[in-house]
PQR file of N, CA, C, O and H, with PARSE charges and radii, in Angstrom:
ATOM      1  N   UNK A   1    -143.217  62.051 113.638 -0.4000 1.5000
ATOM      2  CA  UNK A   1    -144.138  61.555 112.648 -0.0000 2.0000
ATOM      3  C   UNK A   1    -144.690  60.197 113.102  0.5500 1.7000
ATOM      4  O   UNK A   1    -145.884  59.930 112.966 -0.5500 1.4000
ATOM      5  N   UNK A   2    -143.828  59.358 113.632 -0.4000 1.5000
ATOM      6  CA  UNK A   2    -144.267  58.030 114.086 -0.0000 2.0000
ATOM      7  C   UNK A   2    -145.279  58.149 115.219  0.5500 1.7000
ATOM      8  O   UNK A   2    -146.283  57.438 115.228 -0.5500 1.4000
ATOM      9  H   UNK A   2    -142.858  59.575 113.743  0.4000 1.0000
ATOM     10  N   UNK A   3    -145.024  59.042 116.175 -0.4000 1.5000
ATOM     11  CA  UNK A   3    -145.942  59.227 117.301 -0.0000 2.0000
ATOM     12  C   UNK A   3    -147.300  59.729 116.814  0.5500 1.7000
ATOM     13  O   UNK A   3    -148.337  59.284 117.307 -0.5500 1.4000
ATOM     14  H   UNK A   3    -144.208  59.620 116.168  0.4000 1.0000
ATOM     15  N   UNK A   4    -147.302  60.642 115.862 -0.4000 1.5000
ATOM     16  CA  UNK A   4    -148.548  61.142 115.298 -0.0000 2.0000
ATOM     17  C   UNK A   4    -149.317  60.023 114.604  0.5500 1.7000
ATOM     18  O   UNK A   4    -150.531  59.908 114.767 -0.5500 1.4000
ATOM     19  H   UNK A   4    -146.461  61.004 115.462  0.4000 1.0000
ATOM     20  N   UNK A   5    -148.616  59.202 113.833 -0.4000 1.5000
ATOM     21  CA  UNK A   5    -149.256  58.073 113.158 -0.0000 2.0000
ATOM     22  C   UNK A   5    -149.840  57.094 114.171  0.5500 1.7000
ATOM     23  O   UNK A   5    -150.981  56.656 114.020 -0.5500 1.4000
ATOM     24  H   UNK A   5    -147.630  59.296 113.701  0.4000 1.0000
ATOM     25  N   UNK A   6    -149.071  56.749 115.198 -0.4000 1.5000
ATOM     26  CA  UNK A   6    -149.550  55.795 116.198 -0.0000 2.0000
ATOM     27  C   UNK A   6    -150.764  56.331 116.948  0.5500 1.7000
ATOM     28  O   UNK A   6    -151.686  55.577 117.262 -0.5500 1.4000
ATOM     29  H   UNK A   6    -148.145  57.105 115.320  0.4000 1.0000
ATOM     30  N   UNK A   7    -150.768  57.626 117.235 -0.4000 1.5000
ATOM     31  CA  UNK A   7    -151.930  58.213 117.899 -0.0000 2.0000
ATOM     32  C   UNK A   7    -153.156  58.187 116.984  0.5500 1.7000
ATOM     33  O   UNK A   7    -154.258  57.864 117.428 -0.5500 1.4000
ATOM     34  H   UNK A   7    -150.020  58.239 116.980  0.4000 1.0000
ATOM     35  N   UNK A   8    -152.966  58.523 115.720 -0.4000 1.5000
ATOM     36  CA  UNK A   8    -154.080  58.587 114.765 -0.0000 2.0000
ATOM     37  C   UNK A   8    -154.663  57.221 114.446  0.5500 1.7000
ATOM     38  O   UNK A   8    -155.833  57.124 114.077 -0.5500 1.4000
ATOM     39  H   UNK A   8    -152.071  58.785 115.359  0.4000 1.0000
ATOM     40  N   UNK A   9    -153.879  56.176 114.578 -0.4000 1.5000
ATOM     41  CA  UNK A   9    -154.360  54.833 114.244 -0.0000 2.0000
ATOM     42  C   UNK A   9    -154.655  53.988 115.481  0.5500 1.7000
ATOM     43  O   UNK A   9    -154.930  52.794 115.357 -0.5500 1.4000
ATOM     44  H   UNK A   9    -152.929  56.255 114.877  0.4000 1.0000
ATOM     45  N   UNK A  10    -154.602  54.578 116.649 -0.4000 1.5000
ATOM     46  CA  UNK A  10    -154.916  53.836 117.877 -0.0000 2.0000
ATOM     47  C   UNK A  10    -156.396  53.449 117.878  0.5500 1.7000
ATOM     48  O   UNK A  10    -157.215  54.132 117.263 -0.5500 1.4000
ATOM     49  H   UNK A  10    -154.379  55.547 116.749  0.4000 1.0000
ATOM     50  N   UNK A  11    -156.731  52.382 118.549 -0.4000 1.5000
ATOM     51  CA  UNK A  11    -158.109  51.879 118.522 -0.0000 2.0000
ATOM     52  C   UNK A  11    -159.110  52.847 119.132  0.5500 1.7000
ATOM     53  O   UNK A  11    -160.279  52.824 118.747 -0.5500 1.4000
ATOM     54  H   UNK A  11    -156.066  51.827 119.048  0.4000 1.0000
ATOM     55  N   UNK A  12    -158.701  53.695 120.066 -0.4000 1.5000
ATOM     56  CA  UNK A  12    -159.645  54.641 120.662 -0.0000 2.0000
ATOM     57  C   UNK A  12    -159.891  55.875 119.793  0.5500 1.7000
ATOM     58  O   UNK A  12    -160.790  56.660 120.094 -0.5500 1.4000
ATOM     59  H   UNK A  12    -157.751  53.714 120.379  0.4000 1.0000
ATOM     60  N   UNK A  13    -159.121  56.063 118.733 -0.4000 1.5000
ATOM     61  CA  UNK A  13    -159.336  57.176 117.802 -0.0000 2.0000
ATOM     62  C   UNK A  13    -159.625  56.691 116.388  0.5500 1.7000
ATOM     63  O   UNK A  13    -159.559  57.473 115.439 -0.5500 1.4000
ATOM     64  H   UNK A  13    -158.390  55.426 118.488  0.4000 1.0000
ATOM     65  N   UNK A  14    -159.943  55.414 116.240 -0.4000 1.5000
ATOM     66  CA  UNK A  14    -160.180  54.831 114.917 -0.0000 2.0000
ATOM     67  C   UNK A  14    -161.574  54.225 114.845  0.5500 1.7000
ATOM     68  O   UNK A  14    -162.236  54.016 115.861 -0.5500 1.4000
ATOM     69  H   UNK A  14    -159.996  54.779 117.011  0.4000 1.0000
ATOM     70  N   UNK A  15    -161.995  53.955 113.636 -0.4000 1.5000
ATOM     71  CA  UNK A  15    -163.279  53.310 113.378 -0.0000 2.0000
ATOM     72  C   UNK A  15    -163.047  52.115 112.468  0.5500 1.7000
ATOM     73  O   UNK A  15    -162.114  52.103 111.664 -0.5500 1.4000
ATOM     74  H   UNK A  15    -161.458  54.125 112.810  0.4000 1.0000
ATOM     75  N   UNK A  16    -163.890  51.129 112.599 -0.4000 1.5000
ATOM     76  CA  UNK A  16    -163.872  49.980 111.698 -0.0000 2.0000
ATOM     77  C   UNK A  16    -164.930  50.248 110.640  0.5500 1.7000
ATOM     78  O   UNK A  16    -166.078  50.548 110.969 -0.5500 1.4000
ATOM     79  H   UNK A  16    -164.647  51.138 113.252  0.4000 1.0000
ATOM     80  N   UNK A  17    -164.553  50.144 109.378 -0.4000 1.5000
ATOM     81  CA  UNK A  17    -165.489  50.374 108.271 -0.0000 2.0000
ATOM     82  C   UNK A  17    -165.966  49.026 107.771  0.5500 1.7000
ATOM     83  O   UNK A  17    -165.168  48.143 107.455 -0.5500 1.4000
ATOM     84  H   UNK A  17    -163.620  49.900 109.110  0.4000 1.0000
ATOM     85  N   UNK A  18    -167.295  48.878 107.704 -0.4000 1.5000
ATOM     86  CA  UNK A  18    -167.916  47.612 107.303 -0.0000 2.0000
ATOM     87  C   UNK A  18    -168.769  47.832 106.063  0.5500 1.7000
ATOM     88  O   UNK A  18    -169.237  48.941 105.809 -0.5500 1.4000
ATOM     89  H   UNK A  18    -167.943  49.595 107.961  0.4000 1.0000
ATOM     90  N   UNK A  19    -168.965  46.783 105.306 -0.4000 1.5000
ATOM     91  CA  UNK A  19    -169.871  46.813 104.165 -0.0000 2.0000
ATOM     92  C   UNK A  19    -171.101  46.002 104.552  0.5500 1.7000
ATOM     93  O   UNK A  19    -171.018  44.790 104.751 -0.5500 1.4000
ATOM     94  H   UNK A  19    -168.585  45.882 105.513  0.4000 1.0000
ATOM     95  N   UNK A  20    -172.244  46.679 104.659 -0.4000 1.5000
ATOM     96  CA  UNK A  20    -173.480  46.057 105.109 -0.0000 2.0000
ATOM     97  C   UNK A  20    -174.520  46.154 104.005  0.5500 1.7000
ATOM     98  O   UNK A  20    -175.138  47.202 103.822 -0.5500 1.4000
ATOM     99  H   UNK A  20    -172.312  47.663 104.498  0.4000 1.0000
ATOM    100  N   UNK A  21    -174.717  45.066 103.267 -0.4000 1.5000
ATOM    101  CA  UNK A  21    -175.669  45.035 102.146 -0.0000 2.0000
ATOM    102  C   UNK A  21    -175.407  46.159 101.143  0.5500 1.7000
ATOM    103  O   UNK A  21    -176.341  46.817 100.686 -0.5500 1.4000
ATOM    104  H   UNK A  21    -174.215  44.214 103.416  0.4000 1.0000
ATOM    105  N   UNK A  22    -174.153  46.372 100.809 -0.4000 1.5000
ATOM    106  CA  UNK A  22    -173.781  47.371  99.825 -0.0000 2.0000
ATOM    107  C   UNK A  22    -173.612  48.774 100.371  0.5500 1.7000
ATOM    108  O   UNK A  22    -173.252  49.681  99.621 -0.5500 1.4000
ATOM    109  H   UNK A  22    -173.395  45.837 101.180  0.4000 1.0000
ATOM    110  N   UNK A  23    -173.860  48.979 101.655 -0.4000 1.5000
ATOM    111  CA  UNK A  23    -173.728  50.309 102.260 -0.0000 2.0000
ATOM    112  C   UNK A  23    -172.583  50.300 103.272  0.5500 1.7000
ATOM    113  O   UNK A  23    -172.390  49.328 104.002 -0.5500 1.4000
ATOM    114  H   UNK A  23    -174.153  48.243 102.265  0.4000 1.0000
ATOM    115  N   UNK A  24    -171.833  51.390 103.301 -0.4000 1.5000
ATOM    116  CA  UNK A  24    -170.749  51.503 104.269 -0.0000 2.0000
ATOM    117  C   UNK A  24    -171.300  51.830 105.647  0.5500 1.7000
ATOM    118  O   UNK A  24    -172.236  52.617 105.785 -0.5500 1.4000
ATOM    119  H   UNK A  24    -171.990  52.180 102.708  0.4000 1.0000
ATOM    120  N   UNK A  25    -170.715  51.223 106.653 -0.4000 1.5000
ATOM    121  CA  UNK A  25    -171.062  51.488 108.053 -0.0000 2.0000
ATOM    122  C   UNK A  25    -169.775  51.680 108.830  0.5500 1.7000
ATOM    123  O   UNK A  25    -168.790  50.984 108.581 -0.5500 1.4000
ATOM    124  H   UNK A  25    -169.954  50.584 106.542  0.4000 1.0000
ATOM    125  N   UNK A  26    -169.771  52.617 109.772 -0.4000 1.5000
ATOM    126  CA  UNK A  26    -168.620  52.868 110.632 -0.0000 2.0000
ATOM    127  C   UNK A  26    -168.966  52.367 112.020  0.5500 1.7000
ATOM    128  O   UNK A  26    -170.044  52.650 112.543 -0.5500 1.4000
ATOM    129  H   UNK A  26    -170.571  53.182 109.974  0.4000 1.0000
ATOM    130  N   UNK A  27    -168.052  51.627 112.609 -0.4000 1.5000
ATOM    131  CA  UNK A  27    -168.264  51.049 113.929 -0.0000 2.0000
ATOM    132  C   UNK A  27    -167.185  51.554 114.873  0.5500 1.7000
ATOM    133  O   UNK A  27    -166.002  51.566 114.531 -0.5500 1.4000
ATOM    134  H   UNK A  27    -167.177  51.398 112.185  0.4000 1.0000
ATOM    135  N   UNK A  28    -167.603  51.975 116.072 -0.4000 1.5000
ATOM    136  CA  UNK A  28    -166.648  52.395 117.090 -0.0000 2.0000
ATOM    137  C   UNK A  28    -165.910  51.188 117.640  0.5500 1.7000
ATOM    138  O   UNK A  28    -166.525  50.177 117.977 -0.5500 1.4000
ATOM    139  H   UNK A  28    -168.564  51.965 116.350  0.4000 1.0000
ATOM    140  N   UNK A  29    -164.602  51.295 117.732 -0.4000 1.5000
ATOM    141  CA  UNK A  29    -163.786  50.145 118.130 -0.0000 2.0000
ATOM    142  C   UNK A  29    -163.771  49.932 119.633  0.5500 1.7000
ATOM    143  O   UNK A  29    -163.542  48.810 120.084 -0.5500 1.4000
ATOM    144  H   UNK A  29    -164.102  52.117 117.459  0.4000 1.0000
ATOM    145  N   UNK A  30    -164.008  50.977 120.428 -0.4000 1.5000
ATOM    146  CA  UNK A  30    -163.827  50.838 121.869 -0.0000 2.0000
ATOM    147  C   UNK A  30    -165.131  50.689 122.636  0.5500 1.7000
ATOM    148  O   UNK A  30    -165.107  50.286 123.799 -0.5500 1.4000
ATOM    149  H   UNK A  30    -164.194  51.889 120.062  0.4000 1.0000
ATOM    150  N   UNK A  31    -166.258  51.000 122.030 -0.4000 1.5000
ATOM    151  CA  UNK A  31    -167.523  50.925 122.751 -0.0000 2.0000
ATOM    152  C   UNK A  31    -168.061  49.501 122.766  0.5500 1.7000
ATOM    153  O   UNK A  31    -167.934  48.770 121.784 -0.5500 1.4000
ATOM    154  H   UNK A  31    -166.277  51.328 121.085  0.4000 1.0000
ATOM    155  N   UNK A  32    -168.649  49.123 123.862 -0.4000 1.5000
ATOM    156  CA  UNK A  32    -169.287  47.817 123.974 -0.0000 2.0000
ATOM    157  C   UNK A  32    -170.705  48.016 124.463  0.5500 1.7000
ATOM    158  O   UNK A  32    -170.855  48.505 125.582 -0.5500 1.4000
ATOM    159  H   UNK A  32    -168.752  49.717 124.659  0.4000 1.0000
ATOM    160  N   UNK A  33    -171.745  47.691 123.749 -0.4000 1.5000
ATOM    161  CA  UNK A  33    -171.706  47.189 122.381 -0.0000 2.0000
ATOM    162  C   UNK A  33    -171.276  48.295 121.418  0.5500 1.7000
ATOM    163  O   UNK A  33    -171.455  49.481 121.694 -0.5500 1.4000
ATOM    164  H   UNK A  33    -171.624  47.294 122.840  0.4000 1.0000
ATOM    165  N   UNK A  34    -170.721  47.895 120.316 -0.4000 1.5000
ATOM    166  CA  UNK A  34    -170.180  48.846 119.347 -0.0000 2.0000
ATOM    167  C   UNK A  34    -171.287  49.711 118.754  0.5500 1.7000
ATOM    168  O   UNK A  34    -172.324  49.200 118.330 -0.5500 1.4000
ATOM    169  H   UNK A  34    -170.575  46.931 120.092  0.4000 1.0000
ATOM    170  N   UNK A  35    -171.062  51.020 118.726 -0.4000 1.5000
ATOM    171  CA  UNK A  35    -171.998  51.947 118.098 -0.0000 2.0000
ATOM    172  C   UNK A  35    -171.715  51.952 116.594  0.5500 1.7000
ATOM    173  O   UNK A  35    -170.556  51.942 116.180 -0.5500 1.4000
ATOM    174  H   UNK A  35    -170.220  51.435 119.070  0.4000 1.0000
ATOM    175  N   UNK A  36    -172.768  51.968 115.782 -0.4000 1.5000
ATOM    176  CA  UNK A  36    -172.618  51.913 114.327 -0.0000 2.0000
ATOM    177  C   UNK A  36    -173.251  53.162 113.727  0.5500 1.7000
ATOM    178  O   UNK A  36    -174.372  53.532 114.075 -0.5500 1.4000
ATOM    179  H   UNK A  36    -173.709  51.977 116.118  0.4000 1.0000
ATOM    180  N   UNK A  37    -172.518  53.810 112.817 -0.4000 1.5000
ATOM    181  CA  UNK A  37    -172.994  55.001 112.125 -0.0000 2.0000
ATOM    182  C   UNK A  37    -173.239  54.669 110.661  0.5500 1.7000
ATOM    183  O   UNK A  37    -172.558  53.818 110.091 -0.5500 1.4000
ATOM    184  H   UNK A  37    -171.607  53.509 112.534  0.4000 1.0000
ATOM    185  N   UNK A  38    -174.223  55.349 110.046 -0.4000 1.5000
ATOM    186  CA  UNK A  38    -174.517  55.161 108.629 -0.0000 2.0000
ATOM    187  C   UNK A  38    -173.701  56.112 107.755  0.5500 1.7000
ATOM    188  O   UNK A  38    -173.680  55.958 106.534 -0.5500 1.4000
ATOM    189  H   UNK A  38    -174.776  56.041 110.509  0.4000 1.0000
ATOM    190  N   UNK A  39    -173.029  57.089 108.362 -0.4000 1.5000
ATOM    191  CA  UNK A  39    -172.148  57.998 107.625 -0.0000 2.0000
ATOM    192  C   UNK A  39    -170.905  58.250 108.475  0.5500 1.7000
ATOM    193  O   UNK A  39    -170.880  57.916 109.660 -0.5500 1.4000
ATOM    194  H   UNK A  39    -173.045  57.214 109.354  0.4000 1.0000
ATOM    195  N   UNK A  40    -169.904  58.825 107.885 -0.4000 1.5000
ATOM    196  CA  UNK A  40    -168.637  59.063 108.567 -0.0000 2.0000
ATOM    197  C   UNK A  40    -168.877  59.869 109.846  0.5500 1.7000
ATOM    198  O   UNK A  40    -169.347  61.005 109.771 -0.5500 1.4000
ATOM    199  H   UNK A  40    -169.925  59.096 106.923  0.4000 1.0000
ATOM    200  N   UNK A  41    -168.564  59.308 111.015 -0.4000 1.5000
ATOM    201  CA  UNK A  41    -168.852  60.012 112.263 -0.0000 2.0000
ATOM    202  C   UNK A  41    -167.998  61.260 112.479  0.5500 1.7000
ATOM    203  O   UNK A  41    -168.343  62.096 113.314 -0.5500 1.4000
ATOM    204  H   UNK A  41    -168.182  58.386 111.076  0.4000 1.0000
ATOM    205  N   UNK A  42    -166.909  61.402 111.759 -0.4000 1.5000
ATOM    206  CA  UNK A  42    -166.047  62.573 111.911 -0.0000 2.0000
ATOM    207  C   UNK A  42    -166.419  63.709 110.963  0.5500 1.7000
ATOM    208  O   UNK A  42    -165.868  64.805 111.062 -0.5500 1.4000
ATOM    209  H   UNK A  42    -166.629  60.723 111.081  0.4000 1.0000
ATOM    210  N   UNK A  43    -167.344  63.456 110.051 -0.4000 1.5000
ATOM    211  CA  UNK A  43    -167.742  64.514 109.119 -0.0000 2.0000
ATOM    212  C   UNK A  43    -168.941  65.256 109.680  0.5500 1.7000
ATOM    213  O   UNK A  43    -169.798  64.675 110.344 -0.5500 1.4000
ATOM    214  H   UNK A  43    -167.792  62.565 109.970  0.4000 1.0000
ATOM    215  N   UNK A  44    -168.983  66.526 109.407 -0.4000 1.5000
ATOM    216  CA  UNK A  44    -170.089  67.354 109.857 -0.0000 2.0000
ATOM    217  C   UNK A  44    -171.245  67.322 108.874  0.5500 1.7000
ATOM    218  O   UNK A  44    -171.211  66.621 107.863 -0.5500 1.4000
ATOM    219  H   UNK A  44    -168.286  66.999 108.867  0.4000 1.0000
ATOM    220  N   UNK A  45    -172.257  68.091 109.194 -0.4000 1.5000
ATOM    221  CA  UNK A  45    -173.467  68.142 108.381 -0.0000 2.0000
ATOM    222  C   UNK A  45    -173.172  68.578 106.950  0.5500 1.7000
ATOM    223  O   UNK A  45    -173.633  67.935 106.007 -0.5500 1.4000
ATOM    224  H   UNK A  45    -172.284  68.661 110.016  0.4000 1.0000
ATOM    225  N   UNK A  46    -172.401  69.675 106.770 -0.4000 1.5000
ATOM    226  CA  UNK A  46    -172.152  70.208 105.437 -0.0000 2.0000
ATOM    227  C   UNK A  46    -171.256  69.303 104.615  0.5500 1.7000
ATOM    228  O   UNK A  46    -171.447  69.182 103.405 -0.5500 1.4000
ATOM    229  H   UNK A  46    -172.027  70.197 107.537  0.4000 1.0000
ATOM    230  N   UNK A  47    -170.285  68.667 105.247 -0.4000 1.5000
ATOM    231  CA  UNK A  47    -169.429  67.742 104.494 -0.0000 2.0000
ATOM    232  C   UNK A  47    -170.246  66.542 104.027  0.5500 1.7000
ATOM    233  O   UNK A  47    -170.055  66.062 102.910 -0.5500 1.4000
ATOM    234  H   UNK A  47    -170.130  68.765 106.230  0.4000 1.0000
ATOM    235  N   UNK A  48    -171.141  66.062 104.858 -0.4000 1.5000
ATOM    236  CA  UNK A  48    -172.004  64.945 104.473 -0.0000 2.0000
ATOM    237  C   UNK A  48    -172.882  65.338 103.286  0.5500 1.7000
ATOM    238  O   UNK A  48    -173.049  64.554 102.352 -0.5500 1.4000
ATOM    239  H   UNK A  48    -171.296  66.452 105.766  0.4000 1.0000
ATOM    240  N   UNK A  49    -173.443  66.549 103.319 -0.4000 1.5000
ATOM    241  CA  UNK A  49    -174.284  67.019 102.206 -0.0000 2.0000
ATOM    242  C   UNK A  49    -173.458  67.183 100.926  0.5500 1.7000
ATOM    243  O   UNK A  49    -173.943  66.874  99.838 -0.5500 1.4000
ATOM    244  H   UNK A  49    -173.307  67.186 104.078  0.4000 1.0000
ATOM    245  N   UNK A  50    -172.216  67.667 101.046 -0.4000 1.5000
ATOM    246  CA  UNK A  50    -171.348  67.809  99.887 -0.0000 2.0000
ATOM    247  C   UNK A  50    -171.063  66.451  99.247  0.5500 1.7000
ATOM    248  O   UNK A  50    -171.061  66.335  98.021 -0.5500 1.4000
ATOM    249  H   UNK A  50    -171.822  67.919 101.930  0.4000 1.0000
ATOM    250  N   UNK A  51    -170.827  65.438 100.054 -0.4000 1.5000
ATOM    251  CA  UNK A  51    -170.595  64.087  99.536 -0.0000 2.0000
ATOM    252  C   UNK A  51    -171.840  63.577  98.819  0.5500 1.7000
ATOM    253  O   UNK A  51    -171.732  62.944  97.769 -0.5500 1.4000
ATOM    254  H   UNK A  51    -170.829  65.533 101.049  0.4000 1.0000
ATOM    255  N   UNK A  52    -173.005  63.843  99.366 -0.4000 1.5000
ATOM    256  CA  UNK A  52    -174.253  63.420  98.705 -0.0000 2.0000
ATOM    257  C   UNK A  52    -174.397  64.064  97.332  0.5500 1.7000
ATOM    258  O   UNK A  52    -174.809  63.403  96.379 -0.5500 1.4000
ATOM    259  H   UNK A  52    -173.093  64.357 100.219  0.4000 1.0000
ATOM    260  N   UNK A  53    -174.064  65.343  97.220 -0.4000 1.5000
ATOM    261  CA  UNK A  53    -174.151  66.040  95.936 -0.0000 2.0000
ATOM    262  C   UNK A  53    -173.106  65.485  94.966  0.5500 1.7000
ATOM    263  O   UNK A  53    -173.397  65.297  93.784 -0.5500 1.4000
ATOM    264  H   UNK A  53    -173.729  65.881  97.994  0.4000 1.0000
ATOM    265  N   UNK A  54    -171.906  65.224  95.450 -0.4000 1.5000
ATOM    266  CA  UNK A  54    -170.839  64.733  94.578 -0.0000 2.0000
ATOM    267  C   UNK A  54    -171.136  63.346  94.014  0.5500 1.7000
ATOM    268  O   UNK A  54    -170.587  62.974  92.976 -0.5500 1.4000
ATOM    269  H   UNK A  54    -171.669  65.377  96.410  0.4000 1.0000
ATOM    270  N   UNK A  55    -171.985  62.584  94.674 -0.4000 1.5000
ATOM    271  CA  UNK A  55    -172.369  61.259  94.150 -0.0000 2.0000
ATOM    272  C   UNK A  55    -173.084  61.364  92.820  0.5500 1.7000
ATOM    273  O   UNK A  55    -173.063  60.421  92.028 -0.5500 1.4000
ATOM    274  H   UNK A  55    -172.430  62.886  95.517  0.4000 1.0000
ATOM    275  N   UNK A  56    -173.720  62.501  92.563 -0.4000 1.5000
ATOM    276  CA  UNK A  56    -174.449  62.689  91.308 -0.0000 2.0000
ATOM    277  C   UNK A  56    -173.521  62.952  90.132  0.5500 1.7000
ATOM    278  O   UNK A  56    -173.923  62.790  88.980 -0.5500 1.4000
ATOM    279  H   UNK A  56    -173.737  63.267  93.206  0.4000 1.0000
ATOM    280  N   UNK A  57    -172.291  63.354  90.407 -0.4000 1.5000
ATOM    281  CA  UNK A  57    -171.366  63.705  89.326 -0.0000 2.0000
ATOM    282  C   UNK A  57    -170.815  62.466  88.645  0.5500 1.7000
ATOM    283  O   UNK A  57    -170.465  61.497  89.319 -0.5500 1.4000
ATOM    284  H   UNK A  57    -171.965  63.485  91.343  0.4000 1.0000
ATOM    285  N   UNK A  58    -170.732  62.479  87.317 -0.4000 1.5000
ATOM    286  CA  UNK A  58    -170.217  61.304  86.592 -0.0000 2.0000
ATOM    287  C   UNK A  58    -168.688  61.283  86.560  0.5500 1.7000
ATOM    288  O   UNK A  58    -168.088  61.482  85.504 -0.5500 1.4000
ATOM    289  H   UNK A  58    -171.016  63.267  86.770  0.4000 1.0000
ATOM    290  N   UNK A  59    -168.057  61.042  87.714 -0.4000 1.5000
ATOM    291  CA  UNK A  59    -166.594  61.093  87.760 -0.0000 2.0000
ATOM    292  C   UNK A  59    -165.942  59.716  87.759  0.5500 1.7000
ATOM    293  O   UNK A  59    -164.717  59.624  87.693 -0.5500 1.4000
ATOM    294  H   UNK A  59    -168.545  60.880  88.572  0.4000 1.0000
ATOM    295  N   UNK A  60    -166.722  58.652  87.829 -0.4000 1.5000
ATOM    296  CA  UNK A  60    -166.133  57.318  87.842 -0.0000 2.0000
ATOM    297  C   UNK A  60    -165.628  56.884  86.478  0.5500 1.7000
ATOM    298  O   UNK A  60    -164.654  56.135  86.404 -0.5500 1.4000
ATOM    299  H   UNK A  60    -167.718  58.727  87.882  0.4000 1.0000
ATOM    300  N   UNK A  61    -166.253  57.325  85.399 -0.4000 1.5000
ATOM    301  CA  UNK A  61    -165.841  56.882  84.078 -0.0000 2.0000
ATOM    302  C   UNK A  61    -164.404  57.282  83.731  0.5500 1.7000
ATOM    303  O   UNK A  61    -163.699  56.470  83.131 -0.5500 1.4000
ATOM    304  H   UNK A  61    -167.045  57.934  85.459  0.4000 1.0000
ATOM    305  N   UNK A  62    -163.928  58.486  84.073 -0.4000 1.5000
ATOM    306  CA  UNK A  62    -162.513  58.798  83.778 -0.0000 2.0000
ATOM    307  C   UNK A  62    -161.525  58.004  84.627  0.5500 1.7000
ATOM    308  O   UNK A  62    -160.358  57.872  84.258 -0.5500 1.4000
ATOM    309  H   UNK A  62    -164.501  59.146  84.561  0.4000 1.0000
ATOM    310  N   UNK A  63    -161.979  57.478  85.751 -0.4000 1.5000
ATOM    311  CA  UNK A  63    -161.083  56.704  86.602 -0.0000 2.0000
ATOM    312  C   UNK A  63    -160.890  55.343  86.003  0.5500 1.7000
ATOM    313  O   UNK A  63    -160.166  54.519  86.562 -0.5500 1.4000
ATOM    314  H   UNK A  63    -162.927  57.585  86.051  0.4000 1.0000
TER
END
């Protein structure tokens, strides 16, 4: 379990998440200059579209 955790959190398999003017940005930790994505780089097209649709749902009020 420890080896799996260390591999998953290593800098070459991780991203830095930034808040840029209210929007989330993902930055590659190992690239120079760092590549920046406007959406989760590990999510595919359909997962990204599903997240966009879910933003319309009023689920924050029960939280």
